[in-house]
KOLDRENPA-613239 format. One record per residue (C-alpha): residue in three letters; x, y, z; chain. Coordinates in pm, 1 decimal. Example, Ala and Ser with C-alpha at 12.3 -4.5 7.8 and 13.67 -1.06 7.14 Angstrom:
% residues 2
pt res ALA; px 1230.0; py -450.0; pz 780.0; chain A
pt res SER; px 1367.0; py -106.0; pz 714.0; chain A
//
This chain:
% residues 292
pt res MET; px 15896.5; py 1919.1; pz -2659.4; chain A
pt res ASN; px 16114.1; py 1800.2; pz -2368.7; chain A
pt res ASN; px 16361.7; py 2080.7; pz -2443.5; chain A
pt res PHE; px 16078.3; py 2332.6; pz -2419.9; chain A
pt res LEU; px 15959.7; py 2194.0; pz -2085.6; chain A
pt res ALA; px 16316.2; py 2209.6; pz -1953.0; chain A
pt res PHE; px 16339.8; py 2568.6; pz -2080.5; chain A
pt res ILE; px 16028.6; py 2692.7; pz -1898.0; chain A
pt res LYS; px 16130.8; py 2507.0; pz -1581.6; chain A
pt res ILE; px 16443.0; py 2724.0; pz -1570.5; chain A
pt res LYS; px 16213.8; py 3029.5; pz -1584.5; chain A
pt res ASN; px 16062.4; py 2932.1; pz -1245.9; chain A
pt res TYR; px 15724.8; py 2812.0; pz -1371.6; chain A
pt res SER; px 15534.3; py 2628.7; pz -1096.8; chain A
pt res GLU; px 15523.1; py 2248.1; pz -1090.8; chain A
pt res HIS; px 15146.2; py 2264.6; pz -1152.4; chain A
pt res THR; px 15199.8; py 2475.8; pz -1467.1; chain A
pt res LEU; px 15470.3; py 2240.8; pz -1595.7; chain A
pt res ILE; px 15239.3; py 1941.8; pz -1555.6; chain A
pt res ASN; px 14961.1; py 2121.0; pz -1745.8; chain A
pt res TYR; px 15197.8; py 2218.0; pz -2027.8; chain A
pt res ARG; px 15311.0; py 1857.6; pz -2065.6; chain A
pt res ILE; px 14952.5; py 1725.9; pz -2069.8; chain A
pt res ASP; px 14844.7; py 1990.9; pz -2324.1; chain A
pt res LEU; px 15137.9; py 1927.0; pz -2559.1; chain A
pt res GLU; px 15108.8; py 1548.5; pz -2540.1; chain A
pt res GLN; px 14739.4; py 1576.2; pz -2625.6; chain A
pt res PHE; px 14824.1; py 1787.6; pz -2930.1; chain A
pt res VAL; px 15091.3; py 1536.7; pz -3039.5; chain A
pt res GLU; px 14831.9; py 1259.9; pz -3018.6; chain A
pt res PHE; px 14596.6; py 1469.9; pz -3233.2; chain A
pt res MET; px 14876.1; py 1527.1; pz -3489.4; chain A
pt res GLN; px 14950.3; py 1155.9; pz -3509.5; chain A
pt res LYS; px 14585.4; py 1079.8; pz -3582.4; chain A
pt res ARG; px 14607.1; py 1323.3; pz -3874.6; chain A
pt res ARG; px 14938.6; py 1165.0; pz -3980.4; chain A
pt res LEU; px 15137.4; py 1482.7; pz -3927.9; chain A
pt res THR; px 15501.9; py 1407.9; pz -3847.6; chain A
pt res ASP; px 15667.4; py 1750.5; pz -3836.4; chain A
pt res TRP; px 15597.6; py 2073.3; pz -3647.0; chain A
pt res LYS; px 15637.9; py 2260.3; pz -3977.1; chain A
pt res GLN; px 15319.8; py 2091.2; pz -4103.4; chain A
pt res VAL; px 15106.4; py 2269.1; pz -3843.6; chain A
pt res GLY; px 14919.7; py 2565.2; pz -3990.1; chain A
pt res ILE; px 14601.3; py 2761.4; pz -3927.6; chain A
pt res SER; px 14376.7; py 2482.3; pz -4059.9; chain A
pt res GLU; px 14534.6; py 2228.4; pz -3822.4; chain A
pt res ILE; px 14490.6; py 2461.9; pz -3525.6; chain A
pt res ARG; px 14126.6; py 2525.1; pz -3615.5; chain A
pt res ALA; px 14069.2; py 2150.5; pz -3652.5; chain A
pt res TYR; px 14225.5; py 2097.1; pz -3310.8; chain A
pt res LEU; px 14003.1; py 2367.8; pz -3162.9; chain A
pt res ALA; px 13697.9; py 2191.0; pz -3307.7; chain A
pt res TYR; px 13825.1; py 1859.7; pz -3168.2; chain A
pt res LEU; px 13864.5; py 2004.0; pz -2816.7; chain A
pt res THR; px 13515.4; py 2154.3; pz -2838.9; chain A
pt res SER; px 13372.6; py 1814.3; pz -2939.5; chain A
pt res LEU; px 13517.5; py 1666.3; pz -2619.5; chain A
pt res GLY; px 13287.7; py 1894.7; pz -2420.9; chain A
pt res LEU; px 13570.1; py 2081.9; pz -2250.5; chain A
pt res ALA; px 13499.6; py 2412.4; pz -2079.7; chain A
pt res ARG; px 13606.1; py 2720.6; pz -2273.2; chain A
pt res ALA; px 13865.8; py 2806.7; pz -2006.8; chain A
pt res SER; px 14028.4; py 2462.9; pz -2047.9; chain A
pt res ILE; px 14035.2; py 2496.0; pz -2426.8; chain A
pt res LEU; px 14191.1; py 2842.5; pz -2407.6; chain A
pt res ARG; px 14456.5; py 2715.6; pz -2166.8; chain A
pt res LYS; px 14551.9; py 2438.8; pz -2410.4; chain A
pt res ILE; px 14571.8; py 2688.6; pz -2696.5; chain A
pt res ALA; px 14785.8; py 2917.8; pz -2478.8; chain A
pt res SER; px 15022.5; py 2626.7; pz -2410.0; chain A
pt res LEU; px 15059.7; py 2567.3; pz -2783.6; chain A
pt res ARG; px 15108.8; py 2938.3; pz -2849.2; chain A
pt res SER; px 15401.6; py 2947.3; pz -2604.5; chain A
pt res PHE; px 15545.1; py 2627.1; pz -2749.9; chain A
pt res PHE; px 15536.9; py 2753.3; pz -3109.1; chain A
pt res LYS; px 15696.6; py 3080.5; pz -3003.6; chain A
pt res TYR; px 15979.2; py 2869.3; pz -2860.4; chain A
pt res LEU; px 16000.2; py 2661.7; pz -3182.6; chain A
pt res THR; px 16031.7; py 2983.0; pz -3384.1; chain A
pt res LEU; px 16306.6; py 3120.6; pz -3160.2; chain A
pt res GLN; px 16494.9; py 2790.6; pz -3190.1; chain A
pt res GLY; px 16462.4; py 2790.4; pz -3569.4; chain A
pt res VAL; px 16262.6; py 2466.6; pz -3572.3; chain A
pt res VAL; px 15979.9; py 2634.8; pz -3766.6; chain A
pt res GLU; px 16004.7; py 2941.8; pz -3989.5; chain A
pt res ASN; px 15642.3; py 3053.6; pz -3970.9; chain A
pt res ASN; px 15451.3; py 3061.7; pz -3643.3; chain A
pt res PRO; px 15080.7; py 2996.2; pz -3724.6; chain A
pt res PHE; px 14972.8; py 3144.0; pz -3390.4; chain A
pt res ILE; px 15081.4; py 3493.1; pz -3498.0; chain A
pt res ILE; px 14771.3; py 3522.2; pz -3715.9; chain A
pt res PHE; px 14547.3; py 3280.0; pz -3525.6; chain A
pt res ARG; px 14280.9; py 3445.0; pz -3309.2; chain A
pt res ALA; px 14151.9; py 3228.0; pz -3026.4; chain A
pt res PRO; px 13792.7; py 3263.5; pz -2899.9; chain A
pt res LYS; px 13750.5; py 3526.0; pz -2630.6; chain A
pt res ARG; px 13744.1; py 3410.2; pz -2270.5; chain A
pt res GLN; px 13405.7; py 3435.2; pz -2103.3; chain A
pt res LYS; px 13415.0; py 3684.8; pz -1819.2; chain A
pt res LYS; px 13267.8; py 3507.7; pz -1521.4; chain A
pt res LEU; px 13227.4; py 3704.6; pz -1201.4; chain A
pt res PRO; px 13415.0; py 3537.5; pz -915.6; chain A
pt res GLN; px 13211.6; py 3402.6; pz -627.7; chain A
pt res PHE; px 13273.7; py 3566.9; pz -292.3; chain A
pt res LEU; px 13143.3; py 3553.5; pz 63.6; chain A
pt res TYR; px 12969.6; py 3841.0; pz 238.0; chain A
pt res ALA; px 13127.3; py 3968.5; pz 559.2; chain A
pt res ARG; px 12858.7; py 3795.0; pz 767.5; chain A
pt res GLU; px 12938.1; py 3464.2; pz 594.2; chain A
pt res ILE; px 13309.4; py 3509.0; pz 668.1; chain A
pt res ASP; px 13220.8; py 3569.4; pz 1034.9; chain A
pt res LYS; px 13010.7; py 3253.2; pz 1034.3; chain A
pt res LEU; px 13292.2; py 3048.5; pz 877.5; chain A
pt res LEU; px 13539.8; py 3169.7; pz 1140.1; chain A
pt res SER; px 13303.7; py 3139.6; pz 1436.3; chain A
pt res PHE; px 13421.4; py 2793.9; pz 1552.0; chain A
pt res GLU; px 13588.5; py 2746.2; pz 1890.9; chain A
pt res ASP; px 13861.8; py 2480.5; pz 1898.7; chain A
pt res ASN; px 14182.0; py 2520.5; pz 2100.8; chain A
pt res SER; px 14333.6; py 2188.8; pz 1991.9; chain A
pt res ALA; px 14649.6; py 2196.8; pz 1778.2; chain A
pt res LYS; px 14436.8; py 2123.7; pz 1470.7; chain A
pt res GLY; px 14179.1; py 2388.6; pz 1559.5; chain A
pt res LEU; px 14449.1; py 2652.6; pz 1612.1; chain A
pt res ARG; px 14614.9; py 2558.3; pz 1282.6; chain A
pt res ASP; px 14293.3; py 2559.1; pz 1082.8; chain A
pt res ARG; px 14182.2; py 2895.4; pz 1221.1; chain A
pt res ALA; px 14522.0; py 3044.5; pz 1137.3; chain A
pt res ILE; px 14497.6; py 2906.3; pz 782.3; chain A
pt res LEU; px 14151.5; py 3054.2; pz 721.7; chain A
pt res GLU; px 14242.7; py 3387.1; pz 882.6; chain A
pt res VAL; px 14558.9; py 3416.7; pz 669.3; chain A
pt res LEU; px 14380.6; py 3320.9; pz 344.5; chain A
pt res TYR; px 14108.7; py 3581.0; pz 401.5; chain A
pt res GLY; px 14329.3; py 3839.8; pz 573.9; chain A
pt res THR; px 14596.2; py 3850.0; pz 301.1; chain A
pt res GLY; px 14418.3; py 3726.2; pz -12.6; chain A
pt res MET; px 14710.5; py 3497.6; pz -94.2; chain A
pt res ARG; px 14673.8; py 3191.4; pz -315.8; chain A
pt res VAL; px 14661.7; py 2850.5; pz -146.2; chain A
pt res SER; px 14993.4; py 2753.7; pz -310.2; chain A
pt res GLU; px 15149.4; py 3070.6; pz -166.9; chain A
pt res LEU; px 15017.8; py 2985.6; pz 178.4; chain A
pt res THR; px 15156.2; py 2630.7; pz 173.8; chain A
pt res GLY; px 15489.5; py 2770.7; pz 54.2; chain A
pt res LEU; px 15528.2; py 3000.4; pz 357.0; chain A
pt res ASN; px 15834.2; py 2949.6; pz 578.1; chain A
pt res LEU; px 15892.9; py 3084.0; pz 928.1; chain A
pt res GLU; px 16144.6; py 3340.9; pz 801.8; chain A
pt res ASP; px 15871.9; py 3493.4; pz 578.6; chain A
pt res LEU; px 15674.7; py 3612.5; pz 882.9; chain A
pt res ASP; px 15707.9; py 3941.8; pz 1069.4; chain A
pt res LEU; px 15407.7; py 3929.1; pz 1300.4; chain A
pt res ASP; px 15522.7; py 4222.7; pz 1513.3; chain A
pt res ARG; px 15456.0; py 4445.6; pz 1212.8; chain A
pt res GLY; px 15183.7; py 4228.2; pz 1058.1; chain A
pt res ILE; px 15389.8; py 4166.1; pz 743.8; chain A
pt res ILE; px 15426.4; py 3845.7; pz 539.6; chain A
pt res ARG; px 15663.4; py 3794.3; pz 246.8; chain A
pt res VAL; px 15491.9; py 3593.5; pz -26.5; chain A
pt res TYR; px 15638.1; py 3417.7; pz -330.7; chain A
pt res GLY; px 15377.3; py 3416.1; pz -606.0; chain A
pt res LYS; px 15358.3; py 3291.9; pz -962.4; chain A
pt res GLY; px 15692.8; py 3279.8; pz -1138.8; chain A
pt res ALA; px 15867.6; py 3312.1; pz -798.8; chain A
pt res LYS; px 15772.2; py 3682.5; pz -788.6; chain A
pt res GLU; px 15810.7; py 3823.8; pz -438.5; chain A
pt res ARG; px 15565.5; py 4064.5; pz -276.7; chain A
pt res ILE; px 15483.1; py 4195.3; pz 67.7; chain A
pt res THR; px 15133.3; py 4153.8; pz 206.3; chain A
pt res PHE; px 14976.2; py 4251.3; pz 536.5; chain A
pt res LEU; px 14786.0; py 4065.3; pz 806.2; chain A
pt res GLY; px 14547.1; py 4241.7; pz 1043.7; chain A
pt res ARG; px 14512.6; py 4211.0; pz 1419.4; chain A
pt res LYS; px 14281.4; py 3906.9; pz 1422.8; chain A
pt res GLY; px 14484.1; py 3719.4; pz 1164.9; chain A
pt res SER; px 14813.7; py 3795.5; pz 1339.6; chain A
pt res GLN; px 14671.6; py 3677.8; pz 1673.1; chain A
pt res ALA; px 14540.7; py 3351.8; pz 1521.0; chain A
pt res LEU; px 14876.5; py 3286.3; pz 1355.5; chain A
pt res GLN; px 15064.9; py 3366.3; pz 1675.6; chain A
pt res ASP; px 14842.3; py 3128.3; pz 1876.4; chain A
pt res TYR; px 14908.3; py 2848.3; pz 1626.4; chain A
pt res LEU; px 15284.9; py 2905.1; pz 1623.2; chain A
pt res LEU; px 15307.4; py 2904.0; pz 2003.7; chain A
pt res ARG; px 15048.9; py 2641.2; pz 2099.1; chain A
pt res GLY; px 14964.5; py 2438.3; pz 1786.8; chain A
pt res ARG; px 15267.4; py 2402.7; pz 1562.2; chain A
pt res PRO; px 15495.4; py 2248.1; pz 1832.5; chain A
pt res SER; px 15254.1; py 1950.0; pz 1856.4; chain A
pt res TYR; px 15284.2; py 1886.8; pz 1482.6; chain A
pt res LEU; px 15660.2; py 1939.3; pz 1492.6; chain A
pt res GLU; px 15695.5; py 1656.6; pz 1747.1; chain A
pt res GLN; px 15581.6; py 1411.4; pz 1477.0; chain A
pt res ARG; px 15862.8; py 1516.7; pz 1245.8; chain A
pt res ARG; px 16150.6; py 1276.1; pz 1192.8; chain A
pt res GLY; px 16473.6; py 1431.4; pz 1076.4; chain A
pt res PRO; px 16573.9; py 1796.6; pz 1053.5; chain A
pt res ALA; px 16335.1; py 2067.8; pz 1174.7; chain A
pt res GLU; px 16072.2; py 2175.7; pz 922.3; chain A
pt res ARG; px 16074.7; py 2545.8; pz 823.9; chain A
pt res ALA; px 15723.6; py 2539.8; pz 675.0; chain A
pt res VAL; px 15467.9; py 2745.8; pz 868.2; chain A
pt res PHE; px 15174.6; py 2507.1; pz 825.5; chain A
pt res LEU; px 15236.2; py 2140.3; pz 904.4; chain A
pt res ASN; px 15041.2; py 1816.3; pz 862.0; chain A
pt res LYS; px 15005.5; py 1525.8; pz 1104.9; chain A
pt res ASN; px 15351.2; py 1397.8; pz 1003.9; chain A
pt res GLY; px 15515.9; py 1727.7; pz 1087.8; chain A
pt res THR; px 15586.6; py 1809.5; pz 723.4; chain A
pt res ARG; px 15460.3; py 2084.3; pz 492.1; chain A
pt res LEU; px 15083.9; py 2089.8; pz 442.6; chain A
pt res SER; px 14964.9; py 2046.7; pz 82.3; chain A
pt res PRO; px 14711.3; py 2265.0; pz -107.0; chain A
pt res ARG; px 14483.7; py 1961.0; pz -137.3; chain A
pt res SER; px 14476.0; py 1918.6; pz 241.6; chain A
pt res ILE; px 14375.1; py 2283.7; pz 282.2; chain A
pt res ARG; px 14089.9; py 2239.6; pz 35.7; chain A
pt res ARG; px 13970.6; py 1937.8; pz 232.7; chain A
pt res LEU; px 13979.8; py 2111.8; pz 570.1; chain A
pt res LEU; px 13791.6; py 2410.3; pz 425.3; chain A
pt res ASP; px 13517.9; py 2172.3; pz 304.5; chain A
pt res VAL; px 13480.3; py 2043.4; pz 660.9; chain A
pt res TYR; px 13423.4; py 2391.5; pz 806.9; chain A
pt res VAL; px 13187.5; py 2489.5; pz 525.4; chain A
pt res GLN; px 12972.9; py 2183.7; pz 607.7; chain A
pt res LYS; px 12986.4; py 2256.2; pz 981.5; chain A
pt res THR; px 12864.6; py 2612.6; pz 933.2; chain A
pt res ALA; px 12604.0; py 2508.3; pz 673.3; chain A
pt res LEU; px 12711.4; py 2770.7; pz 421.2; chain A
pt res GLU; px 12509.1; py 2693.6; pz 109.6; chain A
pt res LYS; px 12781.4; py 2784.6; pz -138.2; chain A
pt res LYS; px 13053.8; py 2598.0; pz -318.1; chain A
pt res ILE; px 13360.0; py 2746.1; pz -148.6; chain A
pt res SER; px 13728.1; py 2696.2; pz -227.8; chain A
pt res PRO; px 14039.0; py 2867.3; pz -86.9; chain A
pt res HIS; px 14021.0; py 3095.1; pz -391.7; chain A
pt res THR; px 13676.2; py 3210.3; pz -276.5; chain A
pt res LEU; px 13846.2; py 3364.0; pz 27.4; chain A
pt res ARG; px 14088.3; py 3542.5; pz -207.0; chain A
pt res HIS; px 13793.7; py 3679.4; pz -406.9; chain A
pt res SER; px 13624.8; py 3787.4; pz -82.5; chain A
pt res PHE; px 13940.9; py 3965.3; pz 31.0; chain A
pt res ALA; px 13957.3; py 4171.0; pz -291.6; chain A
pt res THR; px 13584.4; py 4246.4; pz -297.8; chain A
pt res HIS; px 13574.4; py 4364.7; pz 63.0; chain A
pt res LEU; px 13879.2; py 4588.1; pz 11.4; chain A
pt res LEU; px 13711.5; py 4762.8; pz -281.8; chain A
pt res GLU; px 13386.9; py 4793.8; pz -87.5; chain A
pt res GLY; px 13585.0; py 4953.7; pz 194.8; chain A
pt res GLY; px 13726.6; py 5219.6; pz -36.1; chain A
pt res ALA; px 14064.2; py 5073.2; pz -142.8; chain A
pt res ASP; px 14177.5; py 5175.6; pz -490.2; chain A
pt res LEU; px 14224.3; py 4921.1; pz -766.6; chain A
pt res ARG; px 14601.8; py 4969.9; pz -787.4; chain A
pt res THR; px 14642.5; py 4882.6; pz -418.3; chain A
pt res VAL; px 14430.3; py 4568.8; pz -456.2; chain A
pt res GLN; px 14639.0; py 4469.2; pz -759.4; chain A
pt res GLU; px 14958.4; py 4494.6; pz -553.3; chain A
pt res LEU; px 14815.3; py 4296.7; pz -262.3; chain A
pt res LEU; px 14686.1; py 4019.1; pz -489.6; chain A
pt res GLY; px 15010.8; py 4000.4; pz -685.3; chain A
pt res HIS; px 14843.4; py 4050.6; pz -1025.0; chain A
pt res VAL; px 15086.4; py 4138.6; pz -1304.8; chain A
pt res SER; px 14818.5; py 4327.4; pz -1499.7; chain A
pt res ILE; px 14557.2; py 4556.4; pz -1351.3; chain A
pt res SER; px 14308.0; py 4422.5; pz -1609.3; chain A
pt res THR; px 14303.3; py 4096.4; pz -1408.0; chain A
pt res THR; px 14203.7; py 4291.3; pz -1096.3; chain A
pt res GLN; px 13935.9; py 4493.0; pz -1276.5; chain A
pt res ILE; px 13689.4; py 4202.6; pz -1269.7; chain A
pt res TYR; px 13629.2; py 4281.9; pz -902.1; chain A
pt res THR; px 13493.3; py 4625.2; pz -990.3; chain A
pt res HIS; px 13184.2; py 4454.1; pz -1132.4; chain A
pt res LEU; px 13108.3; py 4329.7; pz -782.7; chain A
pt res ASP; px 13103.2; py 4678.3; pz -640.1; chain A
pt res ARG; px 12842.1; py 4854.2; pz -854.6; chain A
pt res ASP; px 12630.9; py 4959.7; pz -555.4; chain A
pt res ARG; px 12920.9; py 5154.2; pz -402.3; chain A
pt res ILE; px 12998.5; py 5317.2; pz -736.8; chain A
pt res LYS; px 12634.5; py 5416.5; pz -780.8; chain A
pt res LYS; px 12628.4; py 5573.2; pz -432.0; chain A
pt res ALA; px 12945.6; py 5767.7; pz -511.4; chain A
pt res TYR; px 12787.9; py 5892.8; pz -835.2; chain A
pt res ASN; px 12465.6; py 5998.7; pz -660.7; chain A
pt res HIS; px 12663.2; py 6179.5; pz -394.9; chain A
pt res ALA; px 12909.3; py 6357.2; pz -623.6; chain A
pt res HIS; px 12733.6; py 6443.2; pz -952.2; chain A
pt res PRO; px 12527.3; py 6765.0; pz -952.8; chain A
pt res ARG; px 12262.8; py 6612.6; pz -1182.2; chain A
pt res ALA; px 12237.1; py 6278.8; pz -999.5; chain A
//
């Protein structure tokens, strides 16, 4: 198991993914021990189904169960390649289908409300830049916290982003977002940088100690602004990503473009946003079809 975790670490899996893999595999080992199984070769379809039933009995969400099964599927593929097991039970095992849940998003007026605060302090400038970049680019919160100064080209409104699996992509930031980021870099970031001890920090977004801001801190600051603006929705940084994609499609962007900007490997992942845009599709149909 440790060899497998070392193997996927080499393949540039994120630290968050590595932690989840370890938790998932250790939980399965514990389940095996309870059933007195001592060898990976003893795991077959019946054991996997029993484990699926066990996870269900714990009251876990379907998404969590499917993630744990996916972890095991990857692990047993590795065991097969290494010759540890001859027969991979996951080749014939069919996991339950994932429930398609439409992502929550904010309407344009709600985005305007969220970004309506006036605060020219270093913190205010930083927080505005964070929210503008999250909504203006659609990047993940982990991608935002990973930004370095050399990734920015504000003259052209371009940001280089490193996504899942260290995949690199180029995304764009509009006029308002670029201005907010420029204001923070010139008038907000230097105040945070003064708190830094040691070599200069290359991270774009800094905390009170002058070091790289964490995803958790960004979630907390977003909660503060949601409460201040009295938005009656449960909002996370990912909600801004969903809003970005939804508003692009509503504005006429094609699905392939949105896929590129979001950094999705498969266009099927992006297609969920088309369900949010049925009104626009219906209008296009009524306008274009002779029998509409």
